[in-house]
FIKOLZA-1660 file (N, C-alpha, C; in steps of 0.1 Angstrom, whole numbers, plus 5000, padded with zeros to 4 digits):
% residues 176
   i   px   py   pz ch aa at
   1 1664 9239 6866  A  M  N
   1 1659 9241 6879  A  M CA
   1 1665 9254 6884  A  M  C
   2 1657 9263 6890  A  S  N
   2 1662 9276 6894  A  S CA
   2 1667 9275 6908  A  S  C
   3 1676 9285 6912  A  A  N
   3 1681 9285 6926  A  A CA
   3 1670 9289 6935  A  A  C
   4 1670 9284 6947  A  S  N
   4 1660 9287 6957  A  S CA
   4 1663 9300 6963  A  S  C
   5 1653 9308 6966  A  T  N
   5 1654 9321 6973  A  T CA
   5 1647 9321 6986  A  T  C
   6 1649 9331 6994  A  S  N
   6 1643 9331 7007  A  S CA
   6 1628 9332 7006  A  S  C
   7 1623 9337 6995  A  E  N
   7 1608 9338 6992  A  E CA
   7 1602 9324 6990  A  E  C
   8 1611 9315 6985  A  D  N
   8 1606 9301 6982  A  D CA
   8 1605 9292 6994  A  D  C
   9 1611 9296 7005  A  L  N
   9 1612 9287 7016  A  L CA
   9 1600 9289 7025  A  L  C
  10 1596 9278 7032  A  P  N
  10 1584 9279 7041  A  P CA
  10 1588 9288 7052  A  P  C
  11 1578 9294 7059  A  G  N
  11 1581 9303 7070  A  G CA
  11 1587 9296 7082  A  G  C
  12 1595 9303 7089  A  P  N
  12 1602 9296 7101  A  P CA
  12 1592 9293 7112  A  P  C
  13 1596 9282 7119  A  D  N
  13 1587 9278 7130  A  D CA
  13 1594 9283 7143  A  D  C
  14 1587 9281 7154  A  L  N
  14 1592 9285 7167  A  L CA
  14 1606 9280 7170  A  L  C
  15 1608 9267 7168  A  G  N
  15 1621 9261 7171  A  G CA
  15 1632 9268 7163  A  G  C
  16 1630 9271 7150  A  W  N
  16 1640 9277 7142  A  W CA
  16 1643 9291 7148  A  W  C
  17 1632 9299 7150  A  S  N
  17 1633 9312 7155  A  S CA
  17 1641 9313 7168  A  S  C
  18 1637 9304 7178  A  L  N
  18 1644 9304 7191  A  L CA
  18 1659 9300 7189  A  L  C
  19 1661 9290 7180  A  A  N
  19 1675 9286 7178  A  A CA
  19 1684 9297 7172  A  A  C
  20 1678 9305 7163  A  V  N
  20 1686 9316 7158  A  V CA
  20 1689 9327 7169  A  V  C
  21 1678 9330 7176  A  L  N
  21 1680 9340 7187  A  L CA
  21 1690 9335 7198  A  L  C
  22 1689 9322 7202  A  L  N
  22 1697 9317 7212  A  L CA
  22 1712 9316 7207  A  L  C
  23 1714 9312 7195  A  R  N
  23 1728 9311 7190  A  R CA
  23 1734 9325 7190  A  R  C
  24 1726 9335 7185  A  R  N
  24 1731 9349 7184  A  R CA
  24 1734 9354 7198  A  R  C
  25 1724 9352 7207  A  W  N
  25 1726 9357 7221  A  W CA
  25 1738 9351 7227  A  W  C
  26 1740 9338 7226  A  H  N
  26 1752 9331 7232  A  H CA
  26 1765 9336 7226  A  H  C
  27 1765 9338 7213  A  E  N
  27 1778 9343 7207  A  E CA
  27 1781 9357 7212  A  E  C
  28 1772 9365 7212  A  H  N
  28 1774 9379 7216  A  H CA
  28 1776 9381 7231  A  H  C
  29 1769 9374 7239  A  V  N
  29 1770 9375 7253  A  V CA
  29 1784 9369 7257  A  V  C
  30 1788 9358 7252  A  E  N
  30 1801 9352 7255  A  E CA
  30 1812 9362 7252  A  E  C
  31 1811 9369 7240  A  Q  N
  31 1821 9378 7236  A  Q CA
  31 1820 9390 7246  A  Q  C
  32 1809 9395 7250  A  A  N
  32 1807 9407 7259  A  A CA
  32 1813 9403 7273  A  A  C
  33 1811 9391 7277  A  L  N
  33 1815 9387 7290  A  L CA
  33 1828 9379 7291  A  L  C
  34 1836 9381 7281  A  A  N
  34 1849 9373 7280  A  A CA
  34 1858 9375 7292  A  A  C
  35 1857 9386 7299  A  D  N
  35 1866 9388 7311  A  D CA
  35 1860 9382 7324  A  D  C
  36 1847 9377 7323  A  L  N
  36 1841 9372 7335  A  L CA
  36 1844 9357 7335  A  L  C
  37 1849 9351 7346  A  P  N
  37 1851 9337 7347  A  P CA
  37 1839 9329 7343  A  P  C
  38 1840 9320 7333  A  H  N
  38 1830 9311 7328  A  H CA
  38 1819 9319 7320  A  H  C
  39 1821 9331 7316  A  G  N
  39 1812 9338 7307  A  G CA
  39 1798 9339 7312  A  G  C
  40 1789 9334 7303  A  S  N
  40 1775 9335 7307  A  S CA
  40 1771 9327 7318  A  S  C
  41 1778 9315 7320  A  R  N
  41 1775 9307 7332  A  R CA
  41 1779 9314 7345  A  R  C
  42 1790 9320 7345  A  G  N
  42 1794 9328 7357  A  G CA
  42 1784 9340 7359  A  G  C
  43 1780 9346 7348  A  F  N
  43 1769 9356 7349  A  F CA
  43 1757 9351 7356  A  F  C
  44 1752 9339 7352  A  H  N
  44 1740 9334 7358  A  H CA
  44 1742 9331 7372  A  H  C
  45 1754 9326 7376  A  V  N
  45 1757 9323 7390  A  V CA
  45 1756 9336 7398  A  V  C
  46 1763 9347 7393  A  L  N
  46 1763 9359 7400  A  L CA
  46 1749 9365 7401  A  L  C
  47 1742 9364 7391  A  T  N
  47 1728 9370 7391  A  T CA
  47 1720 9363 7401  A  T  C
  48 1721 9349 7402  A  T  N
  48 1713 9342 7412  A  T CA
  48 1717 9345 7426  A  T  C
  49 1730 9345 7429  A  V  N
  49 1735 9347 7443  A  V CA
  49 1732 9362 7447  A  V  C
  50 1731 9371 7438  A  A  N
  50 1728 9385 7442  A  A CA
  50 1713 9388 7443  A  A  C
  51 1705 9378 7440  A  A  N
  51 1690 9380 7439  A  A CA
  51 1683 9380 7452  A  A  C
  52 1689 9376 7463  A  G  N
  52 1682 9375 7475  A  G CA
  52 1690 9368 7486  A  G  C
  53 1683 9360 7494  A  E  N
  53 1689 9351 7504  A  E CA
  53 1700 9343 7497  A  E  C
  54 1712 9343 7503  A  P  N
  54 1723 9335 7497  A  P CA
  54 1719 9321 7496  A  P  C
  55 1720 9315 7484  A  P  N
  55 1717 9301 7483  A  P CA
  55 1728 9292 7488  A  P  C
  56 1725 9280 7491  A  T  N
  56 1735 9270 7494  A  T CA
  56 1742 9266 7481  A  T  C
  57 1753 9261 7482  A  Q  N
  57 1760 9257 7469  A  Q CA
  57 1752 9246 7462  A  Q  C
  58 1746 9237 7470  A  A  N
  58 1738 9226 7464  A  A CA
  58 1726 9232 7457  A  A  C
  59 1719 9241 7464  A  A  N
  59 1707 9247 7458  A  A CA
  59 1710 9255 7446  A  A  C
  60 1721 9262 7446  A  L  N
  60 1726 9269 7434  A  L CA
  60 1728 9260 7422  A  L  C
  61 1735 9249 7425  A  A  N
  61 1737 9239 7414  A  A CA
  61 1724 9234 7409  A  A  C
  62 1714 9231 7418  A  E  N
  62 1701 9226 7414  A  E CA
  62 1694 9236 7406  A  E  C
  63 1693 9248 7410  A  R  N
  63 1686 9259 7404  A  R CA
  63 1691 9261 7389  A  R  C
  64 1704 9261 7388  A  L  N
  64 1710 9264 7375  A  L CA
  64 1713 9251 7367  A  L  C
  65 1709 9240 7372  A  L  N
  65 1711 9227 7366  A  L CA
  65 1725 9224 7362  A  L  C
  66 1734 9227 7371  A  I  N
  66 1748 9225 7369  A  I CA
  66 1752 9213 7379  A  I  C
  67 1759 9204 7374  A  D  N
  67 1764 9193 7382  A  D CA
  67 1772 9199 7394  A  D  C
  68 1770 9192 7406  A  R  N
  68 1776 9197 7418  A  R CA
  68 1791 9198 7418  A  R  C
  69 1797 9189 7412  A  S  N
  69 1812 9189 7411  A  S CA
  69 1816 9200 7402  A  S  C
  70 1809 9203 7391  A  V  N
  70 1812 9214 7382  A  V CA
  70 1810 9227 7389  A  V  C
  71 1799 9228 7397  A  M  N
  71 1796 9240 7404  A  M CA
  71 1808 9243 7414  A  M  C
  72 1814 9233 7420  A  T  N
  72 1825 9235 7429  A  T CA
  72 1836 9242 7422  A  T  C
  73 1840 9238 7410  A  Y  N
  73 1851 9244 7402  A  Y CA
  73 1847 9258 7398  A  Y  C
  74 1835 9259 7393  A  L  N
  74 1830 9272 7389  A  L CA
  74 1831 9283 7400  A  L  C
  75 1826 9278 7412  A  L  N
  75 1827 9287 7424  A  L CA
  75 1841 9290 7428  A  L  C
  76 1850 9280 7427  A  D  N
  76 1864 9282 7430  A  D CA
  76 1869 9294 7422  A  D  C
  77 1866 9293 7409  A  D  N
  77 1871 9304 7400  A  D CA
  77 1865 9317 7403  A  D  C
  78 1852 9318 7406  A  L  N
  78 1845 9330 7409  A  L CA
  78 1851 9336 7422  A  L  C
  79 1854 9327 7431  A  E  N
  79 1859 9331 7444  A  E CA
  79 1873 9336 7442  A  E  C
  80 1881 9330 7434  A  A  N
  80 1895 9334 7431  A  A CA
  80 1895 9348 7425  A  A  C
  81 1885 9351 7418  A  A  N
  81 1883 9365 7411  A  A CA
  81 1877 9375 7421  A  A  C
  82 1874 9371 7433  A  D  N
  82 1868 9379 7443  A  D CA
  82 1854 9384 7439  A  D  C
  83 1847 9375 7433  A  L  N
  83 1833 9378 7429  A  L CA
  83 1822 9372 7438  A  L  C
  84 1826 9361 7444  A  V  N
  84 1817 9355 7454  A  V CA
  84 1825 9350 7466  A  V  C
  85 1819 9346 7477  A  R  N
  85 1825 9340 7488  A  R CA
  85 1816 9329 7493  A  R  C
  86 1821 9319 7498  A  R  N
  86 1813 9308 7504  A  R CA
  86 1815 9310 7520  A  R  C
  87 1803 9311 7526  A  R  N
  87 1804 9312 7541  A  R CA
  87 1796 9301 7547  A  R  C
  88 1800 9298 7559  A  V  N
  88 1794 9287 7567  A  V CA
  88 1780 9292 7571  A  V  C
  89 1770 9283 7569  A  D  N
  89 1756 9286 7573  A  D CA
  89 1756 9286 7589  A  D  C
  90 1750 9296 7595  A  S  N
  90 1750 9297 7609  A  S CA
  90 1741 9286 7616  A  S  C
  91 1732 9280 7608  A  K  N
  91 1723 9270 7613  A  K CA
  91 1729 9256 7611  A  K  C
  92 1738 9254 7601  A  D  N
  92 1743 9241 7598  A  D CA
  92 1757 9243 7593  A  D  C
  93 1767 9240 7601  A  R  N
  93 1781 9243 7597  A  R CA
  93 1786 9234 7585  A  R  C
  94 1778 9224 7582  A  R  N
  94 1782 9216 7570  A  R CA
  94 1778 9222 7557  A  R  C
  95 1770 9232 7558  A  V  N
  95 1764 9239 7546  A  V CA
  95 1772 9252 7543  A  V  C
  96 1774 9254 7530  A  R  N
  96 1780 9267 7526  A  R CA
  96 1770 9275 7518  A  R  C
  97 1769 9288 7521  A  R  N
  97 1761 9297 7514  A  R CA
  97 1770 9305 7505  A  R  C
  98 1765 9308 7493  A  V  N
  98 1773 9315 7483  A  V CA
  98 1768 9330 7483  A  V  C
  99 1777 9339 7486  A  C  N
  99 1773 9353 7487  A  C CA
  99 1782 9361 7476  A  C  C
 100 1776 9371 7471  A  P  N
 100 1784 9380 7462  A  P CA
 100 1792 9389 7471  A  P  C
 101 1804 9392 7466  A  T  N
 101 1813 9402 7472  A  T CA
 101 1808 9416 7467  A  T  C
 102 1813 9426 7473  A  D  N
 102 1811 9440 7468  A  D CA
 102 1816 9441 7454  A  D  C
 103 1828 9435 7452  A  H  N
 103 1834 9436 7439  A  H CA
 103 1825 9428 7429  A  H  C
 104 1820 9416 7434  A  G  N
 104 1811 9408 7425  A  G CA
 104 1799 9416 7421  A  G  C
 105 1793 9423 7430  A  L  N
 105 1781 9431 7427  A  L CA
 105 1784 9442 7417  A  L  C
 106 1796 9448 7418  A  S  N
 106 1800 9458 7409  A  S CA
 106 1802 9452 7395  A  S  C
 107 1809 9441 7395  A  V  N
 107 1811 9434 7382  A  V CA
 107 1798 9429 7376  A  V  C
 108 1789 9425 7384  A  L  N
 108 1776 9420 7380  A  L CA
 108 1768 9432 7373  A  L  C
 109 1769 9444 7380  A  G  N
 109 1762 9456 7374  A  G CA
 109 1767 9459 7360  A  G  C
 110 1780 9458 7358  A  R  N
 110 1785 9461 7345  A  R CA
 110 1781 9450 7335  A  R  C
 111 1782 9437 7340  A  A  N
 111 1778 9426 7331  A  A CA
 111 1763 9427 7327  A  A  C
 112 1755 9431 7336  A  E  N
 112 1741 9433 7333  A  E CA
 112 1739 9443 7322  A  E  C
 113 1747 9454 7323  A  E  N
 113 1746 9464 7313  A  E CA
 113 1750 9459 7299  A  E  C
 114 1761 9451 7299  A  L  N
 114 1766 9445 7286  A  L CA
 114 1756 9435 7280  A  L  C
 115 1750 9427 7289  A  V  N
 115 1740 9417 7284  A  V CA
 115 1727 9425 7279  A  V  C
 116 1723 9435 7286  A  A  N
 116 1711 9443 7282  A  A CA
 116 1714 9450 7269  A  A  C
 117 1726 9454 7267  A  H  N
 117 1730 9460 7254  A  H CA
 117 1729 9450 7242  A  H  C
 118 1735 9438 7245  A  V  N
 118 1734 9427 7235  A  V CA
 118 1719 9424 7232  A  V  C
 119 1711 9423 7242  A  E  N
 119 1697 9420 7240  A  E CA
 119 1689 9431 7233  A  E  C
 120 1692 9443 7236  A  E  N
 120 1686 9454 7229  A  E CA
 120 1689 9454 7214  A  E  C
 121 1702 9451 7211  A  R  N
 121 1706 9451 7197  A  R CA
 121 1699 9439 7190  A  R  C
 122 1698 9428 7197  A  M  N
 122 1692 9416 7191  A  M CA
 122 1677 9418 7188  A  M  C
 123 1671 9424 7198  A  L  N
 123 1656 9426 7196  A  L CA
 123 1652 9440 7191  A  L  C
 124 1662 9447 7186  A  G  N
 124 1660 9461 7181  A  G CA
 124 1650 9462 7170  A  G  C
 125 1647 9451 7163  A  G  N
 125 1637 9452 7152  A  G CA
 125 1623 9452 7157  A  G  C
 126 1621 9450 7170  A  L  N
 126 1608 9450 7176  A  L CA
 126 1605 9463 7183  A  L  C
 127 1593 9467 7183  A  P  N
 127 1589 9479 7191  A  P CA
 127 1592 9476 7206  A  P  C
 128 1595 9486 7214  A  P  N
 128 1598 9484 7229  A  P CA
 128 1587 9476 7236  A  P  C
 129 1574 9478 7233  A  T  N
 129 1564 9470 7241  A  T CA
 129 1565 9455 7237  A  T  C
 130 1568 9452 7224  A  Q  N
 130 1569 9438 7220  A  Q CA
 130 1582 9432 7226  A  Q  C
 131 1593 9440 7227  A  R  N
 131 1605 9435 7233  A  R CA
 131 1602 9430 7247  A  R  C
 132 1595 9439 7255  A  E  N
 132 1592 9435 7269  A  E CA
 132 1583 9424 7270  A  E  C
 133 1573 9423 7261  A  L  N
 133 1564 9412 7260  A  L CA
 133 1571 9399 7257  A  L  C
 134 1580 9399 7248  A  F  N
 134 1588 9388 7244  A  F CA
 134 1596 9383 7256  A  F  C
 135 1603 9392 7263  A  R  N
 135 1611 9388 7274  A  R CA
 135 1603 9382 7285  A  R  C
 136 1591 9388 7288  A  S  N
 136 1583 9383 7298  A  S CA
 136 1577 9370 7295  A  S  C
 137 1573 9368 7282  A  S  N
 137 1567 9355 7278  A  S CA
 137 1577 9344 7278  A  S  C
 138 1589 9347 7274  A  A  N
 138 1600 9337 7274  A  A CA
 138 1604 9333 7288  A  A  C
 139 1604 9343 7297  A  A  N
 139 1607 9339 7311  A  A CA
 139 1596 9331 7317  A  A  C
 140 1583 9334 7314  A  T  N
 140 1572 9326 7319  A  T CA
 140 1573 9312 7314  A  T  C
 141 1575 9310 7301  A  A  N
 141 1576 9297 7295  A  A CA
 141 1588 9289 7301  A  A  C
 142 1599 9296 7302  A  A  N
 142 1611 9289 7308  A  A CA
 142 1609 9284 7322  A  A  C
 143 1603 9293 7330  A  D  N
 143 1599 9289 7344  A  D CA
 143 1590 9277 7344  A  D  C
 144 1580 9277 7336  A  A  N
 144 1571 9266 7335  A  A CA
 144 1578 9253 7331  A  A  C
 145 1587 9253 7322  A  I  N
 145 1594 9242 7318  A  I CA
 145 1603 9237 7329  A  I  C
 146 1610 9246 7336  A  R  N
 146 1619 9243 7347  A  R CA
 146 1611 9236 7358  A  R  C
 147 1599 9241 7361  A  L  N
 147 1592 9235 7372  A  L CA
 147 1586 9221 7368  A  L  C
 148 1582 9220 7355  A  S  N
 148 1577 9207 7351  A  S CA
 148 1587 9196 7347  A  S  C
 149 1599 9201 7343  A  A  N
 149 1610 9191 7339  A  A CA
 149 1623 9196 7345  A  A  C
 150 1624 9195 7358  A  P  N
 150 1637 9200 7365  A  P CA
 150 1649 9194 7360  A  P  C
 151 1648 9182 7354  A  E  N
 151 1661 9175 7350  A  E CA
 151 1666 9181 7336  A  E  C
 152 1658 9189 7330  A  T  N
 152 1663 9195 7317  A  T CA
 152 1675 9204 7319  A  T  C
 153 1686 9201 7312  A  D  N
 153 1698 9208 7314  A  D CA
 153 1699 9219 7303  A  D  C
 154 1698 9231 7307  A  P  N
 154 1698 9242 7297  A  P CA
 154 1712 9243 7290  A  P  C
 155 1723 9239 7297  A  C  N
 155 1736 9239 7290  A  C CA
 155 1736 9230 7279  A  C  C
 156 1730 9218 7280  A  E  N
 156 1730 9208 7270  A  E CA
 156 1721 9213 7258  A  E  C
 157 1710 9220 7262  A  A  N
 157 1701 9225 7252  A  A CA
 157 1708 9236 7244  A  A  C
 158 1715 9245 7250  A  V  N
 158 1723 9255 7243  A  V CA
 158 1733 9249 7234  A  V  C
 159 1740 9239 7239  A  L  N
 159 1750 9232 7232  A  L CA
 159 1744 9226 7219  A  L  C
 160 1733 9220 7220  A  R  N
 160 1726 9214 7208  A  R CA
 160 1723 9224 7198  A  R  C
 161 1720 9237 7202  A  V  N
 161 1717 9247 7193  A  V CA
 161 1729 9253 7187  A  V  C
 162 1739 9256 7196  A  V  N
 162 1751 9263 7191  A  V CA
 162 1760 9254 7184  A  V  C
 163 1761 9241 7188  A  S  N
 163 1770 9231 7182  A  S CA
 163 1763 9219 7179  A  S  C
 164 1754 9218 7169  A  P  N
 164 1745 9207 7167  A  P CA
 164 1753 9194 7164  A  P  C
 165 1765 9195 7159  A  D  N
 165 1773 9183 7156  A  D CA
 165 1780 9177 7168  A  D  C
 166 1780 9183 7179  A  V  N
 166 1786 9178 7191  A  V CA
 166 1777 9168 7198  A  V  C
 167 1783 9157 7202  A  E  N
 167 1775 9147 7209  A  E CA
 167 1771 9152 7223  A  E  C
 168 1758 9151 7226  A  T  N
 168 1753 9156 7239  A  T CA
 168 1745 9146 7247  A  T  C
 169 1748 9133 7244  A  S  N
 169 1740 9122 7250  A  S CA
 169 1745 9118 7264  A  S  C
 170 1754 9126 7270  A  R  N
 170 1759 9123 7284  A  R CA
 170 1748 9125 7293  A  R  C
 171 1747 9118 7304  A  P  N
 171 1737 9121 7315  A  P CA
 171 1739 9136 7320  A  P  C
 172 1728 9142 7323  A  A  N
 172 1728 9156 7328  A  A CA
 172 1738 9158 7339  A  A  C
 173 1739 9148 7348  A  S  N
 173 1749 9149 7359  A  S CA
 173 1763 9150 7355  A  S  C
 174 1766 9146 7342  A  D  N
 174 1780 9147 7337  A  D CA
 174 1782 9159 7329  A  D  C
 175 1772 9167 7326  A  Q  N
 175 1774 9179 7318  A  Q CA
 175 1782 9189 7325  A  Q  C
 176 1790 9196 7318  A  A  N
 176 1798 9207 7323  A  A CA
 176 1792 9220 7319  A  A  C
% end
């Protein structure tokens, strides 16, 4: 029996392709964002709070599918690093809105450059128009999934791809 070569293997499917891309993205982005509290998760929080009207802490947790208690600790760390601040909502004093600080916006700008560099290296084998089409198509598909299955925890999905041997059967509300 001869050794199997890559030419002998069936073509990769979508799941395999996405898993390879996600694993590589996660590895390289975490390395690039090592100085940012909570790495890519902190990056996603900063990106979301800088995108427009400051979200409430609860809405931010829901949008990013992060357990509310985990979000509290994450925001504590981002606040300690002077990246975000929580301010009382003028319409409801029980509600806290999460706002980026000037320092947070500066850090986010640099983080976006680092992530863009990682993504360009990852997708470098594609012509520029295909890279943009891939990004756009992936964003459209992800938004459709988020809207149709809001309970899907992207952190658990990433963990399954990055560390398939780790047990991820905890309820989404317990995920960190």
